[in-house]
C-alpha positions as a printed NumPy array, in Angstrom:
array([[-18.193, -11.086,  -7.345],
       [-16.768, -10.515,  -3.897],
       [-12.987, -10.18 ,  -3.637],
       [-10.855,  -9.932,  -0.497],
       [ -7.82 ,  -7.825,  -1.393],
       [ -5.007,  -6.446,   0.793],
       [ -4.29 ,  -3.074,  -0.839],
       [ -1.012,  -2.113,   0.896],
       [  1.871,  -4.606,   1.133],
       [  5.669,  -4.489,   0.956],
       [  8.374,  -6.911,  -0.087],
       [ 12.137,  -7.042,   0.402],
       [ 12.38 ,  -4.546,  -2.438],
       [ 11.275,  -1.88 ,   0.066],
       [ 14.141,  -0.551,   2.165],
       [ 12.269,  -1.552,   5.323],
       [ 10.661,  -4.744,   3.984],
       [ 11.792,  -8.329,   4.591],
       [  9.119, -10.354,   2.764],
       [ 10.223, -12.582,  -0.089],
       [  7.867, -12.228,  -3.068],
       [  7.099, -15.962,  -3.089],
       [  6.252, -15.825,   0.627],
       [  3.71 , -13.054,  -0.013],
       [  2.013, -15.195,  -2.653],
       [  1.956, -18.223,  -0.359],
       [  0.577, -16.212,   2.572],
       [ -2.15 , -14.634,   0.438],
       [ -3.284, -18.094,  -0.669],
       [ -3.11 , -19.464,   2.883],
       [ -5.26 , -16.588,   4.157],
       [ -7.886, -17.129,   1.465],
       [ -7.346, -13.763,  -0.181],
       [ -8.124, -13.304,  -3.846],
       [ -5.233, -10.884,  -4.231],
       [ -3.034,  -8.113,  -2.896],
       [ -1.398,  -4.908,  -4.085],
       [  2.391,  -4.743,  -4.024],
       [  3.222,  -1.185,  -2.952],
       [  6.927,  -1.012,  -2.209],
       [  8.48 ,   2.315,  -1.279],
       [  9.498,   4.286,  -4.384],
       [ 10.042,   1.247,  -6.588],
       [  8.151,  -1.217,  -8.76 ],
       [ 11.019,  -3.732,  -8.735],
       [  8.81 ,  -6.388,  -7.15 ],
       [  6.208,  -5.857,  -9.878],
       [  8.953,  -6.636, -12.382],
       [  9.942,  -9.689, -10.326],
       [  6.381, -11.005, -10.215],
       [  6.009, -10.532, -13.979],
       [  9.346, -12.182, -14.754],
       [  8.566, -15.188, -12.565],
       [  5.011, -15.7  , -13.807],
       [  3.085, -14.577, -10.715],
       [  1.354, -11.713, -12.528],
       [  0.8  , -10.612, -16.095],
       [  0.639,  -7.331, -17.972],
       [ -2.993,  -7.992, -18.923],
       [ -4.063,  -7.405, -15.313],
       [ -5.608, -10.843, -14.876],
       [ -5.201, -13.377, -12.06 ],
       [ -2.585, -16.115, -12.223],
       [ -3.69 , -19.447, -10.762],
       [ -6.576, -17.719,  -9.003],
       [ -4.542, -14.931,  -7.379],
       [ -4.541, -11.32 ,  -8.548],
       [ -1.5  ,  -9.159,  -7.805],
       [ -2.128,  -5.455,  -8.337],
       [  0.845,  -3.316,  -9.399],
       [  1.523,  -0.282,  -7.274],
       [  3.948,   1.824,  -5.334],
       [  4.064,   3.848,  -2.125],
       [  5.458,   7.172,  -3.267],
       [  7.325,   9.361,  -0.799],
       [  6.054,  12.745,  -1.911],
       [  7.24 ,  16.049,  -0.486],
       [  4.214,  16.093,   1.822],
       [  4.05 ,  12.396,   2.742],
       [  3.304,   8.905,   1.489],
       [  0.853,   8.239,  -1.342],
       [ -0.275,   4.87 ,  -2.69 ],
       [ -0.455,   4.501,  -6.451],
       [ -2.6  ,   1.481,  -7.318],
       [ -3.009,  -0.255, -10.651],
       [  0.02 ,   1.335, -12.294],
       [  3.73 ,   0.766, -12.746],
       [  5.697,   3.973, -12.21 ],
       [  9.352,   4.999, -11.927],
       [ 10.822,   6.224,  -8.662],
       [  9.028,   9.522,  -7.954],
       [ 10.489,  10.145,  -4.499],
       [ 10.491,  13.841,  -3.606],
       [  7.773,  14.877,  -6.045],
       [  4.979,  17.183,  -4.798],
       [  1.853,  15.221,  -3.903],
       [ -0.333,  17.141,  -6.342],
       [  2.011,  16.208,  -9.193],
       [  2.107,  12.575,  -8.086],
       [ -1.697,  12.404,  -8.126],
       [ -1.758,  13.817, -11.648],
       [  0.804,  11.284, -12.879],
       [ -1.077,   8.396, -11.263],
       [ -4.316,   9.461, -12.917],
       [ -2.611,   9.966, -16.275],
       [ -1.336,   6.38 , -16.076],
       [ -4.849,   5.114, -15.269],
       [ -4.335,   4.345, -11.59 ],
       [ -5.816,   5.358,  -8.254],
       [ -4.224,   7.745,  -5.751],
       [ -4.872,   6.744,  -2.133],
       [ -3.092,   8.349,   0.836],
       [ -2.23 ,   5.842,   3.582],
       [ -2.114,   6.488,   7.358],
       [ -2.76 ,  10.25 ,   6.93 ],
       [ -3.112,  11.016,  10.648],
       [ -0.345,   8.818,  12.066],
       [  1.91 ,  11.377,  13.754],
       [  4.838,   8.951,  13.804],
       [  4.687,   8.098,  10.099],
       [  4.94 ,  10.139,   6.922],
       [  1.282,  10.559,   6.057],
       [ -0.115,  13.395,   3.958],
       [ -1.805,  15.654,   6.486],
       [ -5.26 ,  17.203,   6.255],
       [ -4.332,  20.677,   4.957],
       [ -2.701,  19.04 ,   1.916],
       [ -5.382,  16.347,   1.571],
       [ -7.889,  19.13 ,   1.055],
       [ -6.049,  20.2  ,  -2.102],
       [ -5.731,  16.739,  -3.676],
       [ -8.039,  14.958,  -6.119],
       [ -7.63 ,  11.596,  -4.391],
       [ -9.712,   8.537,  -5.254],
       [-10.051,   7.001,  -1.781],
       [ -8.487,   7.149,   1.668],
       [ -6.863,   4.384,   3.674],
       [ -8.875,   4.615,   6.901],
       [ -7.708,   1.381,   8.529],
       [ -4.017,   0.577,   8.642],
       [ -3.249,  -2.566,  10.64 ],
       [  0.187,  -1.207,  11.572],
       [ -0.945,   2.222,  12.776],
       [  0.958,   3.587,  15.773],
       [ -2.206,   4.496,  17.697],
       [ -5.746,   3.323,  16.947],
       [ -7.161,   6.836,  17.145],
       [ -5.249,   7.741,  13.973],
       [ -7.412,   5.293,  12.024],
       [-10.545,   6.803,  13.552],
       [ -9.486,  10.277,  12.461],
       [ -8.914,   9.025,   8.907],
       [-12.345,   7.402,   8.917],
       [-14.01 ,  10.611,  10.093],
       [-12.254,  12.674,   7.423],
       [-13.183,  10.261,   4.623],
       [-16.772,  10.181,   5.823],
       [-17.016,  13.978,   5.946],
       [-15.55 ,  14.304,   2.471],
       [-17.524,  11.414,   0.979],
       [-14.446,   9.44 ,  -0.039],
       [-14.323,   5.683,  -0.597],
       [-12.47 ,   3.971,   2.266],
       [ -9.897,   1.174,   2.236],
       [ -8.335,  -1.131,   4.819],
       [ -4.948,  -2.823,   4.502],
       [ -2.228,  -4.581,   6.452],
       [  0.741,  -2.393,   5.441],
       [  2.627,  -5.681,   5.722],
       [  6.421,  -5.531,   5.614],
       [  6.747,  -9.212,   6.509],
       [  4.783, -11.953,   4.752],
       [  3.096, -13.206,   7.956],
       [  1.393,  -9.811,   8.379],
       [ -0.205,  -9.868,   4.922],
       [ -3.985, -10.077,   5.122],
       [ -4.201,  -8.903,   8.726],
       [ -6.577,  -6.252,   7.4  ],
       [ -7.987,  -5.991,   3.897],
       [-10.71 ,  -4.529,   1.703],
       [-13.746,  -6.51 ,   0.564],
       [-14.707,  -5.465,  -2.943],
       [-17.767,  -6.074,  -5.094],
       [-16.144,  -6.316,  -8.518],
       [-17.713,  -6.912, -11.916],
       [-14.572,  -8.658, -13.161],
       [-11.699, -10.492, -11.496],
       [ -9.033,  -8.171, -12.845],
       [ -6.953,  -5.135, -11.939],
       [ -9.449,  -2.936, -13.79 ],
       [-12.315,  -4.576, -11.909],
       [-10.62 ,  -3.994,  -8.55 ],
       [ -9.907,  -0.331,  -9.293],
       [-13.522,   0.267, -10.266],
       [-14.737,  -1.524,  -7.138],
       [-12.52 ,   0.694,  -4.957],
       [-14.169,   3.752,  -6.486],
       [-17.566,   2.362,  -5.407],
       [-16.39 ,   1.887,  -1.814],
       [-15.231,  -1.418,  -0.283],
       [-16.256,  -3.051,   2.954],
       [-13.454,  -3.183,   5.508],
       [-11.88 ,  -6.143,   7.336],
       [-10.334,  -4.419,  10.344],
       [ -7.784,  -6.188,  12.504],
       [ -4.509,  -4.948,  13.982],
       [ -1.068,  -6.512,  13.804],
       [ -0.166,  -8.716,  16.739],
       [  2.287,  -7.153,  19.209],
       [  5.006,  -9.49 ,  17.887],
       [  4.471,  -8.41 ,  14.268],
       [  4.277,  -4.739,  15.266],
       [  7.581,  -5.074,  17.147],
       [  9.168,  -6.799,  14.167],
       [  8.076,  -3.931,  11.906],
       [  9.606,  -1.431,  14.336],
       [ 12.912,  -3.307,  14.383],
       [ 12.904,  -3.478,  10.581],
       [ 12.664,   0.326,  10.542],
       [ 15.507,   0.63 ,  13.069],
       [ 17.777,  -1.573,  10.973],
       [ 16.733,   0.298,   7.822],
       [ 17.811,   3.601,   9.373],
       [ 21.092,   2.074,  10.542],
       [ 21.816,   0.77 ,   7.048],
       [ 21.013,   4.203,   5.609],
       [ 23.437,   5.918,   8.009],
       [ 26.141,   3.378,   7.233],
       [ 25.782,   4.088,   3.526],
       [ 26.048,   7.852,   3.943],
       [ 29.469,   9.386,   3.129],
       [ 31.484,  10.098,   6.241],
       [ 33.277,  13.427,   6.704],
       [ 37.004,  13.426,   6.07 ],
       [ 38.924,  14.063,   9.285]])
């Protein structure tokens, strides 16, 4: 069966996310997606929320026709790494090679996002070469410059890696801007993970200027909040 899945999305549980979990579900349905992966930064709190409120289940099956895939965007020492199909603790600051091993041990997939985006914390090529990754995000709808996606595509092609596309949505209206089209044997988390390994087709579309600007402002406010929380020196 063919499934349209956005494999990189954030909720308000990410420090720079503003999307309410319910809004993500509603937007996915409105866009005609069969599912999405919730990949908040260094937390699976939204996975817990979805489970507690009946939007997803621990059996990895769809709820009311929508499949939500557990995941996390881990801030490793070398850059960001998507963990798909698993629920993990906060691993911020761990070496990428260790994060990949933990993801695989838990039965998930390790997929680096936006690896060539100079303005974002991607895992760069010298480190990518050392990692046993399962696929590469080659189209990120929120990329700073389009050529960064092209570089990711070229690297994945040269290495023979499966490729994914995703919105990297931090606001619900951006969900489904880009997504992966999977040929899955079963409509389940396990089925999606196996289909990623085979190599999805890609729905490639960029965020609108308004949504891109909103994402930038969310990051500005996130950094301001972080500075305000930091202890101030005693004068």
